[in-house]
N, C-alpha and C positions, 0 to 999 in steps of 0.2 A: 232284706226280708223276702222270703220266697215261699211259694207253695209248690208241691210236687205232684206230678202225674206220671202214670205208667204208659209208655208208648213203645210198642213192639218189644215188650219184656224189658225195656230199659226205663229206669227212673230218671226223669228230667225235671229240673226246677223251672217254675214259671216266675219270671221276674216280677216282684211287687215293690213299688217304691212309695215313699211317704211324701214326695214332692208333688208338684201340681202338673206333672206331665199328663198330656191327654193323647191317647193313642187310638188310631183308627186303622183297622185291618180290612182290606178289600180282597175278595177272591171271586174270580169269574166262575160261573157255574159250568161254562163250556168255553172252548177256544173261540176267540173273535168277538166276545160280547162287549169288549171295551173296558176291561178292568184297569189296564195300565193307563189308558188315557184319562180315566176318572181319577186314579191315584195322583197323577201328575197335576191335573186341574184342581183337585181338592188341596193339594200342597201349595199350589200357586195362590189359591184363594186365601189360605191361611197366611202366607207370606205377605200378600197385599194388605190384608186386614191388620197384621202386626205392624207394618210400616205406618199405617194411618194412626194407630193408637200409641206409637212410640216416638219420643222426640229424638233428635239427631244424636245427642250424646249417648243415649241408651242403646242406639243401634250398633255401637261399636263394642258392646258387651258380648257375652256368650250367645252363640247362635240360638235361634228359636224353633226352627222347623227342619225336620230331617225326614227325607224320603228314603225308604229302604226297599230294595229289590231282593227278595229271597229266592229268586230263580237264578241259580248260578250256571245254568246251561243255556237257557233260552230267554232270559230276562230282557226287557226292552226299555226300561226307564231311562237308561243312559242315552239311547237313541232318540227318545222323545224329547230329551233336553239338550241333545247334541253335546254331551259331556263325555270326556274320556275317564272311565272309572280308575280310581287310584288303588283299589283293592283287587288282589288276585286270589284265585282259589287257594293257592299255597298259604296265604295269610290266614285262612280259615282251617288250617290243619295244625296250627301251633297249640301249645299247652295253654290252658285257661289262665295260668299264672301270669302270662304276658299280656293279658287283655286289660288295658287301663285307658284313661282319658287321652293320654298322649298317643297311644296306639290307634284309637278311634279317630282322633283328629287328623292323623297322618293319612288315613285311608279315605277321607271324604273328598268329594269334588263339589264345588259350589257354583250354582247357577246365578246369573246376574240379578234374579229376583230375590235372592237370599235363601233359596232352598239348598240345603246340604244333602248330597246324594251319597248313599252307601250302596255300591253295586260292584260286580265283577264283570270283566269282559266275558262274552259267551265262550264256554268251553265244553266240548263234548265230554259227557260223563262227569261234569263238574258237581252235580248234585250227589254223586256217589263218592266223591273224593273228600268232601269236607267233614270236619269233626262236629257232630251235633252239639256237643257240650261247649265247644268254642263259639258257635253261633249264639247259643243261649247266653253265654257270658257277654258277648258283644252286645246283644239286645239289652242286657241288664245295665251296662255302662252307658249306652245311648240314652236309656230312659232317665239316667241321672244328669245328662248334659242338656237336654232339650225341653222346651215347653210343649211342643207338639211333634208327634211322630205319625207318619202315614206309611203303612206297610203294604206293598204289593205282594200278596200271598199266592204263590202258584197253586195249581190244582193238584199237583203231585202230593201223595200222602207221605210226608216226611216228619220226623220228630220235631224239628225246629219250627215247622209251620204250626203244629198244634200248640207248641209252647208260646209262639208269638200271638196266636189267636187268643189263648187263655189269658195273656197279660194285657190284652187290649180292652179299652173302655167300650168301644163299639166294633162289632164285627159285621161286615156287610157282605152278602152274597149278591153279586150282580148277575142278572139273567136277562134273557129276551122273552118276548111273549110268543114263544113257540112251544109245542108239546115236548120235543126232545130237551130243550133247555130247561123247561119247568121240571121235568122228571129228574134231570141232573141236579138242579137246585135243591129239590127236596131230598135227594139222596145225600148230598153234601151237608145240608143243614142238619139232617138227622144224625149223620155220622159224627159231625163235630160236637153236637150237643150230647150225644151218647157218651163220647169220650171225655168231655170236659164237665159234664154235669152242671152244677150251679155256677161254674166259673163264667159262663157266657150264654147269651141268647142271640141267635143269628137274626139279623134284619135283612129283608129282601128289597132290592131296588131293581126296577125294570128299566133297562136301557133300550134305545131305539124304539121308543113308544110313540104310536100314532094316536093322538087324542081324538081326532075326527076321522073315522074310517067307515065308509059305507059298504065295504067289502065283507064277505063272510069270514070274519077274523075273530080270534080270541080277544076277550076283553079283560080288563083288570079284575073284575069279579071272578072270572074264570080262573085266573091265576091264584087268587086268594082261596078259592075253593080247592084247587089242586094242591096248594101248599099248606092248607089249613092254618093260614096266617095272614094278617093284614100286610099289605104292601106299604113299606115305609115311604117310598117316593118313586116318581117316574122321571125319566130323562128322554127328551124328544129325539127323533131322528134328525141328524144334522151332518150328513156325510161330507159335504163340502168343507165345513169348518174343521172337522177332524182330519180329513185328508191333508188340507193345507197346513195344519199345525204339525202333523207328523212329518211331512216333507220338509218343513222349515226347521224342525228340531226345537220347537218352542211350545209352551203350554197354549191351549186354545185361547186362554184369556189374554195372551199377548198378541196373537194373530188377529182374532176377531172378538174383542172384548164385549161387544153388544150382541153377539150371536145368540140364538135360542139355546144352544148347548151350554154356553157359558152362564147364561141366566139361570138355567135349570140346575147347573152344578152349584151355583151360589145358594140356591134354595136348599140343596142337599147339605151343603157345608153348614148352613145355619141350623138345620135340623140336628146335625151331629155335634154341635158345639156343647161344651160342658154346661150343665144346668146353672152353675153359679154365674157364668158369663151372660146367659140368657136373662136371668133374673135381674142382674145389674142393669142391663140395657132396657128392660121393661120399666124398671123404676125410674131410669133417667128420662 
């Protein structure tokens, strides 16, 4: 079951599934705002939560969490997890007829935490080589295989990015509390919502946020005024934790599980959970 959108004069399908997959897409408003780090940590939070709520016998069944890096030229998810990608750019040029579960399974790399990664090695011009329809078909099959999907959506305006965002349950624009980053966040937010209409509503998270600042700095209310939208969440500045995590090739939750950054990312993860999971936990 799919819905269609027009992108660059091409009609692309947005995958829609009837299973219980929950998909979160995250896009950085500007370079260096920390979108990839947040994608990796959200995926890690989901993996850890799944292990807590799943007995050992069920853990051997079909995988639960998939992290997808849609930047085939400069993506960094594989570096953040110290994994060698099993997928190449040439795999994304094939006919859509060859995209099935076996194809997807062969292209995933698995982290020790249980995160399955779909990514390619960095390749100059990679984003111009792939077949958009092949990527959309890949996303469709992935949505049938996993309970949770986290997508690192690059800022480049590509047809498959729009299709991925349109198929997501939650779409996050990550930004910083600076005037240039807020301008870019609003531009991207408006462009995506204009393209997708009722399919999606962007949510904004501020990263590298200083809760207590006596300097002449922008505040959260300033961001909400500039964006004409409430801020969904904020994540603190924690440069040491993120630097150590990236250099170790591990999620921040592995390197410093009680750091401020990890605690804030857990709050974000809880905010982004499906409503049915939230209601069950409240009842319990």
